[in-house]
The first five atom37 places (N, CA, C, CB, O) and aatype in JSON, in Angstrom:
{
  "aatype": [12, 16, 3, 16, 14, 0, 1, 13, 0, 13, 19, 11, 0, 5, 17, 8, 0, 3, 9, 19, 3, 1, 0, 18, 3, 7, 13, 0, 6, 10, 16, 5, 3, 0, 5, 16, 3, 19, 13, 3, 19, 14, 7, 0, 13, 6, 12, 14, 10, 11, 0, 5, 5, 10, 0, 11, 16, 7, 11, 18, 3, 0, 19, 9, 4, 0, 0, 13, 19, 19, 3, 7, 7, 9, 18, 1, 8, 3, 13, 19, 0, 0, 0, 19, 19, 3, 7, 10, 12, 1, 19, 7, 10, 3, 16, 7, 19, 14, 19, 10, 15, 19, 15, 10, 16, 14, 8, 8, 18, 5, 6, 16, 3, 8, 8, 2, 6, 9, 18, 1, 0, 8, 13, 19, 6, 11, 7, 1, 6, 0, 0, 1, 0, 0, 10, 16, 9, 9, 0, 15],
  "atom_mask": [
    [1, 1, 1, 1, 1],
    [1, 1, 1, 1, 1],
    [1, 1, 1, 1, 1],
    [1, 1, 1, 1, 1],
    [1, 1, 1, 1, 1],
    [1, 1, 1, 1, 1],
    [1, 1, 1, 1, 1],
    [1, 1, 1, 1, 1],
    [1, 1, 1, 1, 1],
    [1, 1, 1, 1, 1],
    [1, 1, 1, 1, 1],
    [1, 1, 1, 1, 1],
    [1, 1, 1, 1, 1],
    [1, 1, 1, 1, 1],
    [1, 1, 1, 1, 1],
    [1, 1, 1, 1, 1],
    [1, 1, 1, 1, 1],
    [1, 1, 1, 1, 1],
    [1, 1, 1, 1, 1],
    [1, 1, 1, 1, 1],
    [1, 1, 1, 1, 1],
    [1, 1, 1, 1, 1],
    [1, 1, 1, 1, 1],
    [1, 1, 1, 1, 1],
    [1, 1, 1, 1, 1],
    [1, 1, 1, 0, 1],
    [1, 1, 1, 1, 1],
    [1, 1, 1, 1, 1],
    [1, 1, 1, 1, 1],
    [1, 1, 1, 1, 1],
    [1, 1, 1, 1, 1],
    [1, 1, 1, 1, 1],
    [1, 1, 1, 1, 1],
    [1, 1, 1, 1, 1],
    [1, 1, 1, 1, 1],
    [1, 1, 1, 1, 1],
    [1, 1, 1, 1, 1],
    [1, 1, 1, 1, 1],
    [1, 1, 1, 1, 1],
    [1, 1, 1, 1, 1],
    [1, 1, 1, 1, 1],
    [1, 1, 1, 1, 1],
    [1, 1, 1, 0, 1],
    [1, 1, 1, 1, 1],
    [1, 1, 1, 1, 1],
    [1, 1, 1, 1, 1],
    [1, 1, 1, 1, 1],
    [1, 1, 1, 1, 1],
    [1, 1, 1, 1, 1],
    [1, 1, 1, 1, 1],
    [1, 1, 1, 1, 1],
    [1, 1, 1, 1, 1],
    [1, 1, 1, 1, 1],
    [1, 1, 1, 1, 1],
    [1, 1, 1, 1, 1],
    [1, 1, 1, 1, 1],
    [1, 1, 1, 1, 1],
    [1, 1, 1, 0, 1],
    [1, 1, 1, 1, 1],
    [1, 1, 1, 1, 1],
    [1, 1, 1, 1, 1],
    [1, 1, 1, 1, 1],
    [1, 1, 1, 1, 1],
    [1, 1, 1, 1, 1],
    [1, 1, 1, 1, 1],
    [1, 1, 1, 1, 1],
    [1, 1, 1, 1, 1],
    [1, 1, 1, 1, 1],
    [1, 1, 1, 1, 1],
    [1, 1, 1, 1, 1],
    [1, 1, 1, 1, 1],
    [1, 1, 1, 0, 1],
    [1, 1, 1, 0, 1],
    [1, 1, 1, 1, 1],
    [1, 1, 1, 1, 1],
    [1, 1, 1, 1, 1],
    [1, 1, 1, 1, 1],
    [1, 1, 1, 1, 1],
    [1, 1, 1, 1, 1],
    [1, 1, 1, 1, 1],
    [1, 1, 1, 1, 1],
    [1, 1, 1, 1, 1],
    [1, 1, 1, 1, 1],
    [1, 1, 1, 1, 1],
    [1, 1, 1, 1, 1],
    [1, 1, 1, 1, 1],
    [1, 1, 1, 0, 1],
    [1, 1, 1, 1, 1],
    [1, 1, 1, 1, 1],
    [1, 1, 1, 1, 1],
    [1, 1, 1, 1, 1],
    [1, 1, 1, 0, 1],
    [1, 1, 1, 1, 1],
    [1, 1, 1, 1, 1],
    [1, 1, 1, 1, 1],
    [1, 1, 1, 0, 1],
    [1, 1, 1, 1, 1],
    [1, 1, 1, 1, 1],
    [1, 1, 1, 1, 1],
    [1, 1, 1, 1, 1],
    [1, 1, 1, 1, 1],
    [1, 1, 1, 1, 1],
    [1, 1, 1, 1, 1],
    [1, 1, 1, 1, 1],
    [1, 1, 1, 1, 1],
    [1, 1, 1, 1, 1],
    [1, 1, 1, 1, 1],
    [1, 1, 1, 1, 1],
    [1, 1, 1, 1, 1],
    [1, 1, 1, 1, 1],
    [1, 1, 1, 1, 1],
    [1, 1, 1, 1, 1],
    [1, 1, 1, 1, 1],
    [1, 1, 1, 1, 1],
    [1, 1, 1, 1, 1],
    [1, 1, 1, 1, 1],
    [1, 1, 1, 1, 1],
    [1, 1, 1, 1, 1],
    [1, 1, 1, 1, 1],
    [1, 1, 1, 1, 1],
    [1, 1, 1, 1, 1],
    [1, 1, 1, 1, 1],
    [1, 1, 1, 1, 1],
    [1, 1, 1, 1, 1],
    [1, 1, 1, 1, 1],
    [1, 1, 1, 1, 1],
    [1, 1, 1, 0, 1],
    [1, 1, 1, 1, 1],
    [1, 1, 1, 1, 1],
    [1, 1, 1, 1, 1],
    [1, 1, 1, 1, 1],
    [1, 1, 1, 1, 1],
    [1, 1, 1, 1, 1],
    [1, 1, 1, 1, 1],
    [1, 1, 1, 1, 1],
    [1, 1, 1, 1, 1],
    [1, 1, 1, 1, 1],
    [1, 1, 1, 1, 1],
    [1, 1, 1, 1, 1],
    [1, 1, 1, 1, 1]
  ],
  "atom_positions": [
    [[-26.2, 0.66, 139.39], [-25.27, -0.47, 139.1], [-24.68, -0.93, 140.48], [-24.07, -0.02, 138.05], [-24.41, -0.09, 141.34]],
    [[-24.49, -2.16, 140.68], [-24.07, -2.74, 141.94], [-22.47, -2.6, 141.89], [-24.61, -4.33, 142.12], [-21.84, -2.08, 140.97]],
    [[-21.96, -3.16, 143.02], [-20.44, -3.14, 143.12], [-19.89, -4.35, 142.35], [-19.92, -3.18, 144.66], [-18.68, -4.44, 142.15]],
    [[-20.75, -5.29, 141.93], [-20.32, -6.41, 141.18], [-19.77, -5.97, 139.84], [-21.45, -7.38, 141.01], [-20.41, -5.15, 139.17]],
    [[-18.61, -6.48, 139.4], [-18.02, -6.07, 138.11], [-19.01, -6.52, 136.99], [-16.55, -6.72, 137.9], [-19.72, -7.51, 137.12]],
    [[-19.02, -5.75, 135.94], [-19.81, -6.09, 134.77], [-19.34, -7.45, 134.19], [-19.69, -4.97, 133.7], [-18.16, -7.79, 134.28]],
    [[-20.21, -8.16, 133.65], [-19.84, -9.43, 133.02], [-20.43, -9.42, 131.53], [-20.4, -10.69, 133.9], [-21.64, -9.33, 131.33]],
    [[-19.5, -9.51, 130.53], [-19.86, -9.54, 129.21], [-19.49, -10.87, 128.48], [-19.26, -8.39, 128.57], [-18.57, -11.59, 128.86]],
    [[-20.31, -11.15, 127.38], [-19.79, -12.17, 126.49], [-19.47, -11.52, 125.27], [-20.74, -13.29, 126.26], [-20.16, -10.6, 124.83]],
    [[-18.41, -11.96, 124.68], [-17.78, -11.4, 123.34], [-17.69, -12.53, 122.38], [-16.28, -10.76, 123.54], [-16.89, -13.45, 122.55]],
    [[-18.53, -12.45, 121.33], [-18.63, -13.5, 120.33], [-17.88, -13.02, 119.09], [-20.12, -13.85, 119.99], [-18.13, -11.93, 118.58]],
    [[-16.93, -13.9, 118.61], [-16.12, -13.43, 117.39], [-16.3, -14.49, 116.31], [-14.51, -13.23, 117.73], [-16.13, -15.69, 116.54]],
    [[-16.68, -13.98, 115.08], [-16.68, -14.94, 113.93], [-15.28, -15.1, 113.48], [-17.57, -14.46, 112.74], [-14.5, -14.16, 113.46]],
    [[-14.97, -16.31, 113.11], [-13.57, -16.68, 112.74], [-13.17, -16.46, 111.27], [-13.35, -18.14, 113.06], [-12.01, -16.61, 110.89]],
    [[-14.17, -16.09, 110.46], [-13.95, -15.76, 109.13], [-13.26, -14.36, 109.11], [-15.28, -15.8, 108.35], [-13.82, -13.38, 109.59]],
    [[-12.02, -14.3, 108.53], [-11.14, -13.09, 108.62], [-10.73, -12.79, 110.11], [-11.9, -11.83, 108.0], [-10.66, -11.62, 110.49]],
    [[-10.48, -13.81, 110.93], [-10.24, -13.68, 112.34], [-9.06, -12.75, 112.57], [-9.99, -15.03, 112.97], [-9.03, -12.13, 113.63]],
    [[-8.07, -12.57, 111.68], [-6.98, -11.66, 111.84], [-7.42, -10.18, 111.89], [-6.01, -11.86, 110.72], [-6.73, -9.32, 112.44]],
    [[-8.6, -9.92, 111.3], [-9.22, -8.58, 111.32], [-10.28, -8.54, 112.58], [-9.99, -8.28, 109.84], [-10.24, -7.65, 113.43]],
    [[-11.13, -9.5, 112.58], [-12.26, -9.49, 113.54], [-11.71, -9.45, 114.95], [-13.18, -10.72, 113.36], [-12.24, -8.69, 115.75]],
    [[-10.68, -10.22, 115.31], [-10.14, -10.31, 116.61], [-9.73, -8.91, 117.12], [-8.96, -11.27, 116.62], [-9.74, -8.7, 118.33]],
    [[-9.39, -7.99, 116.31], [-9.03, -6.71, 116.75], [-10.19, -5.89, 117.41], [-8.48, -5.99, 115.61], [-9.94, -4.92, 118.13]],
    [[-11.39, -6.3, 117.16], [-12.51, -5.71, 117.88], [-12.41, -6.03, 119.29], [-13.81, -6.17, 117.36], [-12.62, -5.15, 120.13]],
    [[-12.08, -7.28, 119.64], [-11.96, -7.64, 120.99], [-10.8, -6.76, 121.67], [-11.69, -9.19, 121.09], [-10.93, -6.3, 122.81]],
    [[-9.75, -6.6, 120.94], [-8.63, -5.85, 121.49], [-9.03, -4.48, 121.96], [-7.55, -5.72, 120.47], [-8.65, -4.0, 123.02]],
    [[-9.91, -3.82, 121.0], [-10.41, -2.43, 121.39], [-11.4, -2.47, 122.63], [0.0, 0.0, 0.0], [-11.38, -1.64, 123.53]],
    [[-12.26, -3.55, 122.55], [-13.22, -3.73, 123.69], [-12.52, -3.9, 125.0], [-14.11, -4.93, 123.47], [-12.85, -3.25, 126.0]],
    [[-11.56, -4.78, 125.0], [-10.82, -5.07, 126.22], [-10.02, -3.9, 126.79], [-9.9, -6.19, 125.97], [-9.8, -3.87, 128.0]],
    [[-9.58, -2.96, 125.99], [-8.87, -1.77, 126.45], [-9.74, -1.0, 127.46], [-8.48, -0.87, 125.25], [-9.24, -0.45, 128.45]],
    [[-11.04, -0.97, 127.19], [-11.94, -0.14, 127.95], [-12.76, -0.8, 129.01], [-12.82, 0.5, 127.07], [-13.49, -0.14, 129.74]],
    [[-12.64, -2.19, 129.12], [-13.47, -2.96, 130.02], [-12.58, -3.78, 131.0], [-14.42, -3.9, 129.21], [-12.95, -4.86, 131.44]],
    [[-11.41, -3.21, 131.3], [-10.5, -4.01, 132.14], [-11.04, -4.36, 133.46], [-9.26, -3.3, 132.33], [-10.56, -5.33, 134.05]],
    [[-12.0, -3.65, 133.98], [-12.57, -3.93, 135.32], [-13.64, -4.93, 135.13], [-13.13, -2.66, 136.01], [-14.17, -5.41, 136.13]],
    [[-14.01, -5.3, 133.96], [-15.21, -6.16, 133.8], [-14.7, -7.67, 133.53], [-16.15, -5.59, 132.54], [-13.54, -7.88, 133.15]],
    [[-15.51, -8.56, 133.72], [-15.21, -9.97, 133.32], [-15.72, -10.24, 131.93], [-15.85, -10.99, 134.3], [-16.92, -10.1, 131.73]],
    [[-14.94, -10.59, 131.0], [-15.47, -10.89, 129.69], [-15.06, -12.32, 129.23], [-14.97, -9.83, 128.68], [-13.89, -12.71, 129.19]],
    [[-16.1, -13.03, 128.9], [-15.83, -14.44, 128.37], [-15.89, -14.37, 126.81], [-16.95, -15.54, 128.93], [-16.81, -13.78, 126.25]],
    [[-14.92, -14.95, 126.18], [-14.85, -14.87, 124.74], [-15.22, -16.15, 124.13], [-13.52, -14.46, 124.29], [-14.81, -17.21, 124.59]],
    [[-16.01, -16.07, 123.04], [-16.5, -17.29, 122.26], [-16.18, -17.04, 120.82], [-18.09, -17.57, 122.44], [-16.34, -15.93, 120.31]],
    [[-15.71, -18.1, 120.17], [-15.54, -18.07, 118.7], [-16.64, -18.88, 117.96], [-14.13, -18.63, 118.34], [-17.01, -19.97, 118.4]],
    [[-17.09, -18.39, 116.94], [-17.98, -19.07, 116.1], [-17.48, -19.13, 114.67], [-19.28, -18.44, 116.17], [-16.71, -18.24, 114.33]],
    [[-17.8, -20.02, 113.81], [-17.3, -20.18, 112.46], [-17.36, -18.85, 111.63], [-18.11, -21.28, 111.77], [-16.38, -18.38, 111.06]],
    [[-18.58, -18.31, 111.6], [-18.83, -17.19, 110.79], [-19.88, -16.22, 111.33], [0.0, 0.0, 0.0], [-20.36, -16.44, 112.44]],
    [[-20.25, -15.21, 110.64], [-21.26, -14.3, 111.11], [-22.59, -14.88, 111.25], [-21.35, -13.19, 110.25], [-23.31, -14.52, 112.18]],
    [[-22.96, -15.78, 110.38], [-24.31, -16.34, 110.41], [-24.59, -17.17, 111.71], [-24.5, -17.23, 109.17], [-25.73, -17.27, 112.15]],
    [[-23.57, -17.7, 112.25], [-23.73, -18.39, 113.6], [-23.78, -17.55, 114.82], [-22.63, -19.3, 113.8], [-24.01, -18.09, 115.91]],
    [[-23.57, -16.18, 114.74], [-23.53, -15.41, 115.88], [-24.98, -15.26, 116.54], [-22.92, -14.06, 115.52], [-25.07, -15.35, 117.76]],
    [[-26.04, -15.06, 115.79], [-27.26, -14.81, 116.55], [-27.67, -16.02, 117.44], [-28.4, -14.47, 115.57], [-28.18, -15.79, 118.53]],
    [[-27.47, -17.26, 117.05], [-27.75, -18.39, 117.87], [-26.86, -18.48, 119.13], [-27.6, -19.61, 117.05], [-27.31, -18.79, 120.23]],
    [[-25.61, -18.19, 118.89], [-24.66, -18.2, 120.11], [-25.05, -17.09, 121.06], [-23.11, -17.99, 119.67], [-25.02, -17.26, 122.28]],
    [[-25.4, -15.97, 120.51], [-25.77, -14.84, 121.36], [-27.02, -15.14, 122.11], [-25.96, -13.58, 120.55], [-27.15, -14.75, 123.27]],
    [[-27.94, -15.82, 121.49], [-29.15, -16.29, 122.1], [-28.87, -17.2, 123.33], [-29.98, -17.04, 121.05], [-29.38, -17.03, 124.44]],
    [[-28.04, -18.13, 123.03], [-27.77, -19.11, 124.03], [-27.07, -18.48, 125.27], [-26.92, -20.21, 123.42], [-27.36, -18.81, 126.42]],
    [[-26.15, -17.57, 124.98], [-25.45, -16.86, 126.05], [-26.37, -15.88, 126.85], [-24.27, -16.08, 125.45], [-26.33, -15.8, 128.08]],
    [[-27.19, -15.17, 126.09], [-28.07, -14.23, 126.74], [-29.11, -14.95, 127.74], [-28.84, -13.43, 125.63], [-29.45, -14.44, 128.81]],
    [[-29.55, -16.14, 127.29], [-30.52, -16.97, 127.96], [-29.94, -17.53, 129.29], [-30.97, -18.12, 127.03], [-30.69, -17.92, 130.18]],
    [[-28.58, -17.54, 129.4], [-27.95, -18.04, 130.66], [-28.29, -17.1, 131.88], [-26.36, -18.13, 130.46], [-28.33, -17.56, 133.03]],
    [[-28.51, -15.84, 131.61], [-28.69, -14.87, 132.61], [-27.38, -14.44, 133.3], [0.0, 0.0, 0.0], [-27.4, -13.68, 134.27]],
    [[-26.19, -14.94, 132.77], [-24.87, -14.57, 133.37], [-24.3, -13.25, 132.87], [-23.86, -15.66, 133.09], [-23.37, -12.73, 133.48]],
    [[-24.86, -12.69, 131.75], [-24.13, -11.59, 131.11], [-24.92, -10.28, 131.16], [-23.8, -11.94, 129.66], [-26.14, -10.29, 131.0]],
    [[-24.24, -9.19, 131.38], [-24.93, -7.89, 131.34], [-25.13, -7.45, 129.88], [-24.11, -6.81, 132.14], [-26.01, -6.64, 129.6]],
    [[-24.35, -7.95, 128.98], [-24.51, -7.64, 127.54], [-23.69, -8.71, 126.81], [-24.01, -6.12, 127.17], [-22.76, -9.32, 127.33]],
    [[-24.13, -8.89, 125.5], [-23.41, -9.79, 124.55], [-22.9, -8.88, 123.41], [-24.37, -11.0, 123.97], [-23.65, -8.1, 122.83]],
    [[-21.67, -9.02, 123.14], [-21.1, -8.27, 121.97], [-20.65, -9.25, 120.93], [-19.89, -7.35, 122.4], [-19.96, -10.23, 121.22]],
    [[-21.08, -8.96, 119.63], [-20.78, -9.86, 118.63], [-20.02, -9.14, 117.45], [-22.05, -10.51, 118.18], [-20.45, -8.09, 116.99]],
    [[-18.9, -9.72, 116.98], [-18.09, -9.16, 115.95], [-17.94, -9.98, 114.75], [-16.82, -8.88, 116.46], [-17.71, -11.18, 114.86]],
    [[-18.04, -9.42, 113.58], [-17.87, -10.18, 112.32], [-17.57, -9.27, 111.21], [-19.09, -11.01, 111.98], [-17.91, -8.08, 111.22]],
    [[-16.91, -9.87, 110.24], [-16.57, -9.14, 108.94], [-17.1, -9.89, 107.76], [-15.03, -8.95, 108.76], [-16.62, -10.96, 107.39]],
    [[-18.19, -9.25, 107.16], [-18.92, -9.92, 106.05], [-18.55, -9.23, 104.83], [-20.46, -9.91, 106.23], [-18.93, -8.09, 104.61]],
    [[-17.75, -9.94, 103.95], [-17.31, -9.29, 102.78], [-17.95, -9.81, 101.5], [-15.87, -9.4, 102.7], [-18.42, -10.95, 101.46]],
    [[-17.97, -8.97, 100.44], [-18.6, -9.17, 99.13], [-17.63, -10.15, 98.42], [-18.82, -7.74, 98.29], [-16.48, -9.83, 98.08]],
    [[-18.2, -11.37, 98.24], [-17.46, -12.42, 97.47], [-17.88, -12.3, 95.98], [0.0, 0.0, 0.0], [-17.55, -13.19, 95.21]],
    [[-18.58, -11.24, 95.56], [-18.94, -11.17, 94.17], [-20.25, -11.83, 93.79], [0.0, 0.0, 0.0], [-20.6, -11.81, 92.61]],
    [[-21.01, -12.4, 94.74], [-22.2, -13.04, 94.36], [-23.38, -12.42, 95.17], [-22.08, -14.56, 94.57], [-24.47, -13.0, 95.14]],
    [[-23.23, -11.35, 95.84], [-24.25, -10.65, 96.65], [-24.79, -11.39, 97.79], [-25.36, -10.28, 95.82], [-25.76, -10.96, 98.41]],
    [[-24.15, -12.57, 98.11], [-24.56, -13.27, 99.35], [-24.36, -12.42, 100.59], [-23.78, -14.58, 99.5], [-25.16, -12.48, 101.53]],
    [[-23.35, -11.65, 100.6], [-22.99, -10.83, 101.8], [-24.12, -9.92, 102.26], [-21.76, -9.97, 101.5], [-24.27, -9.64, 103.45]],
    [[-24.92, -9.46, 101.3], [-25.99, -8.57, 101.67], [-27.11, -9.31, 102.5], [-26.59, -7.93, 100.38], [-27.63, -8.76, 103.47]],
    [[-27.47, -10.62, 102.09], [-28.28, -11.39, 102.75], [-27.77, -11.86, 104.13], [-28.58, -12.43, 101.92], [-28.55, -11.87, 105.08]],
    [[-26.59, -12.22, 104.24], [-25.99, -12.68, 105.49], [-25.87, -11.54, 106.44], [-24.62, -13.32, 105.27], [-26.17, -11.73, 107.62]],
    [[-25.42, -10.27, 105.99], [-25.41, -9.23, 106.87], [-26.68, -8.79, 107.5], [-24.87, -8.23, 106.25], [-26.78, -8.5, 108.69]],
    [[-27.75, -8.77, 106.56], [-29.08, -8.48, 107.03], [-29.63, -9.47, 108.04], [-29.99, -8.41, 105.89], [-30.21, -9.07, 109.05]],
    [[-29.44, -10.81, 107.77], [-29.89, -11.76, 108.64], [-29.21, -11.7, 109.96], [-29.76, -13.03, 108.05], [-29.84, -11.93, 110.99]],
    [[-27.91, -11.4, 109.98], [-27.15, -11.37, 111.27], [-27.62, -10.22, 112.13], [-25.61, -11.25, 111.02], [-27.98, -10.42, 113.29]],
    [[-27.62, -9.03, 111.59], [-28.11, -7.87, 112.33], [-29.48, -8.02, 112.79], [-28.02, -6.68, 111.54], [-29.74, -7.69, 113.95]],
    [[-30.48, -8.53, 111.93], [-31.78, -8.73, 112.36], [-31.89, -9.78, 113.49], [-32.59, -9.11, 111.21], [-32.66, -9.64, 114.44]],
    [[-31.07, -10.83, 113.34], [-31.05, -11.85, 114.39], [-30.55, -11.37, 115.71], [0.0, 0.0, 0.0], [-31.17, -11.64, 116.74]],
    [[-29.42, -10.64, 115.73], [-28.94, -10.09, 116.93], [-29.92, -9.19, 117.57], [-27.71, -9.4, 116.7], [-30.1, -9.26, 118.78]],
    [[-30.61, -8.31, 116.81], [-31.59, -7.43, 117.32], [-32.69, -8.25, 118.03], [-32.16, -6.56, 116.2], [-33.11, -7.93, 119.14]],
    [[-33.12, -9.27, 117.38], [-34.21, -10.0, 117.89], [-33.78, -10.74, 119.23], [-34.72, -11.0, 116.78], [-34.58, -10.89, 120.15]],
    [[-32.52, -11.19, 119.28], [-32.09, -11.71, 120.53], [-32.17, -10.78, 121.7], [-30.76, -12.15, 120.4], [-32.72, -11.12, 122.75]],
    [[-31.65, -9.64, 121.52], [-31.78, -8.6, 122.43], [-33.2, -8.24, 122.95], [0.0, 0.0, 0.0], [-33.48, -8.11, 124.14]],
    [[-34.05, -8.1, 121.92], [-35.46, -7.86, 122.22], [-36.19, -9.01, 122.91], [-36.16, -7.54, 120.99], [-36.99, -8.76, 123.81]],
    [[-35.95, -10.24, 122.52], [-36.54, -11.4, 123.05], [-36.03, -11.74, 124.48], [-36.29, -12.52, 122.13], [-36.79, -12.27, 125.29]],
    [[-34.82, -11.44, 124.77], [-34.21, -11.81, 126.07], [-34.09, -10.72, 127.04], [-32.89, -12.36, 125.87], [-33.95, -11.0, 128.23]],
    [[-34.14, -9.46, 126.61], [-33.92, -8.29, 127.38], [-32.45, -8.09, 127.75], [0.0, 0.0, 0.0], [-32.16, -7.24, 128.6]],
    [[-31.55, -8.8, 127.18], [-30.08, -8.68, 127.38], [-29.65, -7.86, 126.18], [-29.31, -10.12, 127.49], [-29.99, -8.23, 125.06]],
    [[-28.87, -6.71, 126.37], [-28.41, -5.98, 125.24], [-27.4, -6.79, 124.48], [-27.84, -4.66, 125.67], [-26.47, -7.41, 125.0]],
    [[-27.67, -6.71, 123.17], [-26.75, -7.47, 122.21], [-26.24, -6.34, 121.29], [-27.53, -8.72, 121.34], [-27.05, -5.64, 120.66]],
    [[-24.95, -6.16, 121.21], [-24.26, -5.14, 120.45], [-23.53, -5.76, 119.34], [-23.32, -4.35, 121.3], [-22.85, -6.78, 119.51]],
    [[-23.67, -5.13, 118.15], [-23.0, -5.67, 116.94], [-21.74, -4.81, 116.57], [-24.02, -5.69, 115.72], [-21.76, -3.58, 116.55]],
    [[-20.69, -5.56, 116.3], [-19.58, -4.95, 115.62], [-19.43, -5.76, 114.33], [-18.26, -4.94, 116.49], [-18.38, -6.35, 114.1]],
    [[-20.42, -5.8, 113.53], [-20.36, -6.47, 112.33], [-20.29, -5.51, 111.17], [-21.49, -7.35, 112.21], [-21.2, -4.71, 110.97]],
    [[-19.26, -5.58, 110.42], [-19.03, -4.62, 109.32], [-19.16, -5.38, 107.95], [-17.56, -3.92, 109.46], [-18.8, -6.55, 107.83]],
    [[-19.66, -4.67, 106.98], [-19.85, -5.17, 105.61], [-19.32, -4.17, 104.72], [-21.29, -5.47, 105.27], [-20.12, -3.35, 104.26]],
    [[-17.99, -4.09, 104.37], [-17.51, -3.1, 103.48], [-17.97, -3.31, 102.01], [-16.04, -3.08, 103.56], [-18.22, -4.43, 101.56]],
    [[-18.04, -2.23, 101.35], [-18.56, -2.37, 99.96], [-17.37, -2.75, 98.93], [-19.27, -0.97, 99.51], [-17.6, -3.43, 97.93]],
    [[-16.19, -2.3, 99.22], [-15.16, -2.55, 98.31], [-13.89, -3.12, 99.0], [-14.85, -1.31, 97.58], [-12.8, -2.6, 98.79]],
    [[-14.02, -4.17, 99.8], [-12.85, -4.86, 100.45], [-12.13, -5.58, 99.33], [-13.29, -5.89, 101.63], [-12.71, -6.15, 98.4]],
    [[-10.82, -5.51, 99.49], [-9.91, -6.31, 98.62], [-8.88, -6.84, 99.68], [-9.2, -5.39, 97.36], [-8.35, -6.13, 100.53]],
    [[-8.67, -8.15, 99.51], [-7.69, -8.74, 100.48], [-6.22, -8.37, 100.08], [-7.86, -10.33, 100.52], [-5.46, -9.14, 99.5]],
    [[-5.91, -7.13, 100.47], [-4.61, -6.63, 100.27], [-3.98, -6.22, 101.63], [-4.64, -5.47, 99.28], [-4.72, -6.08, 102.6]],
    [[-2.76, -6.02, 101.73], [-2.16, -5.61, 102.99], [-2.72, -4.16, 103.38], [-0.55, -5.61, 102.86], [-2.99, -3.9, 104.55]],
    [[-2.87, -3.31, 102.41], [-3.38, -2.02, 102.65], [-4.82, -2.03, 103.34], [-3.42, -1.28, 101.33], [-5.07, -1.42, 104.38]],
    [[-5.72, -2.78, 102.66], [-7.1, -2.94, 103.16], [-7.19, -3.64, 104.47], [-7.93, -3.69, 102.18], [-7.97, -3.26, 105.35]],
    [[-6.4, -4.66, 104.61], [-6.33, -5.38, 105.97], [-5.91, -4.47, 107.03], [-5.35, -6.57, 105.96], [-6.55, -4.46, 108.08]],
    [[-4.89, -3.7, 106.86], [-4.47, -2.71, 107.89], [-5.6, -1.68, 108.22], [-3.19, -1.94, 107.4], [-5.85, -1.37, 109.39]],
    [[-6.22, -1.21, 107.26], [-7.32, -0.18, 107.4], [-8.46, -0.86, 108.27], [-7.9, 0.3, 105.89], [-8.96, -0.26, 109.22]],
    [[-8.84, -2.15, 107.92], [-9.91, -2.8, 108.65], [-9.45, -3.25, 110.04], [-10.44, -3.98, 107.85], [-10.24, -3.23, 110.98]],
    [[-8.24, -3.65, 110.18], [-7.74, -4.06, 111.53], [-7.91, -2.77, 112.45], [-6.12, -4.59, 111.46], [-8.48, -2.91, 113.54]],
    [[-7.48, -1.62, 112.08], [-7.44, -0.39, 112.78], [-8.97, -0.06, 113.07], [-6.65, 0.77, 111.92], [-9.34, 0.35, 114.17]],
    [[-9.8, -0.26, 112.06], [-11.27, 0.03, 112.18], [-11.91, -0.76, 113.17], [-11.99, -0.18, 110.91], [-12.73, -0.27, 113.94]],
    [[-11.55, -2.09, 113.23], [-12.17, -2.96, 114.14], [-11.76, -2.71, 115.58], [-11.88, -4.34, 113.76], [-12.54, -2.97, 116.5]],
    [[-10.57, -2.21, 115.79], [-10.11, -1.8, 117.14], [-10.99, -0.68, 117.57], [-8.61, -1.35, 117.17], [-11.53, -0.75, 118.68]],
    [[-11.18, 0.38, 116.75], [-12.05, 1.47, 117.13], [-13.54, 1.04, 117.39], [-12.0, 2.51, 116.03], [-14.18, 1.55, 118.31]],
    [[-14.05, 0.12, 116.58], [-15.33, -0.32, 116.67], [-15.48, -1.12, 118.02], [-15.66, -1.15, 115.42], [-16.51, -1.03, 118.7]],
    [[-14.48, -1.85, 118.37], [-14.45, -2.58, 119.66], [-14.56, -1.57, 120.88], [0.0, 0.0, 0.0], [-15.26, -1.82, 121.86]],
    [[-13.85, -0.49, 120.75], [-13.87, 0.59, 121.77], [-15.27, 1.23, 121.82], [-12.78, 1.68, 121.44], [-15.76, 1.55, 122.91]],
    [[-15.88, 1.41, 120.71], [-17.32, 2.08, 120.65], [-18.26, 1.09, 121.29], [-17.84, 2.42, 119.06], [-19.15, 1.5, 122.03]],
    [[-18.11, -0.26, 121.03], [-18.92, -1.28, 121.65], [-18.7, -1.3, 123.21], [-18.57, -2.65, 121.0], [-19.67, -1.4, 123.96]],
    [[-17.47, -1.21, 123.67], [-17.23, -1.08, 125.09], [-17.93, 0.1, 125.7], [-15.78, -0.98, 125.36], [-18.63, -0.01, 126.71]],
    [[-17.73, 1.26, 125.04], [-18.49, 2.48, 125.6], [-19.91, 2.31, 125.66], [-18.26, 3.7, 124.79], [-20.54, 2.74, 126.63]],
    [[-20.48, 1.66, 124.65], [-21.94, 1.47, 124.63], [-22.43, 0.51, 125.66], [-22.39, 1.01, 123.31], [-23.47, 0.71, 126.29]],
    [[-21.63, -0.62, 125.84], [-22.01, -1.62, 126.82], [-21.9, -1.04, 128.26], [-21.11, -2.9, 126.65], [-22.75, -1.29, 129.12]],
    [[-20.84, -0.26, 128.49], [-20.7, 0.35, 129.75], [-21.7, 1.36, 130.07], [-19.46, 0.92, 129.86], [-22.07, 1.53, 131.23]],
    [[-22.18, 2.07, 129.04], [-23.23, 3.1, 129.24], [-24.56, 2.46, 129.56], [-23.37, 3.99, 127.98], [-25.33, 2.93, 130.4]],
    [[-24.84, 1.29, 128.79], [-26.14, 0.59, 128.97], [-26.21, 0.03, 130.38], [-26.33, -0.57, 127.91], [-27.27, 0.1, 131.01]],
    [[-25.14, -0.53, 130.89], [-25.32, -1.18, 132.19], [-25.21, -0.23, 133.3], [-24.35, -2.28, 132.38], [-25.59, -0.61, 134.41]],
    [[-24.71, 1.0, 133.15], [-24.72, 2.04, 134.14], [-26.11, 2.65, 134.31], [-23.73, 3.11, 133.76], [-26.41, 3.16, 135.38]],
    [[-26.96, 2.61, 133.29], [-28.29, 3.28, 133.42], [-29.33, 2.41, 134.05], [-28.79, 3.72, 132.08], [-30.47, 2.85, 134.22]]
  ]
}
């Protein structure tokens, strides 16, 4: 690794932003010496395209994407979650830029204060995990 600070792109889906944004909080705790540009997209489905656009610029050591895909009772979440994770993996493989996913799909989410607090805390920890992974990848 060079003396140049790491540069990351962090993409956040705005669906359930009050929960998803906590992933960036956790990420930022551990990457204070890095430069991180933050981008918002409407939902999880838009993340792979944004990740691809960012990875192709050559500016970033890694792209991190965060989303919360919930079961709305019609099983659409399964298809969205699979498409998003597959798309993010393809972006990384096609561009050679690591693309990390902090995309969670809980089985039994209910929009209650109790569940929201659980998932906010969980996203903070997942953001920290993504930071550790990103820093490890660029150090090797």
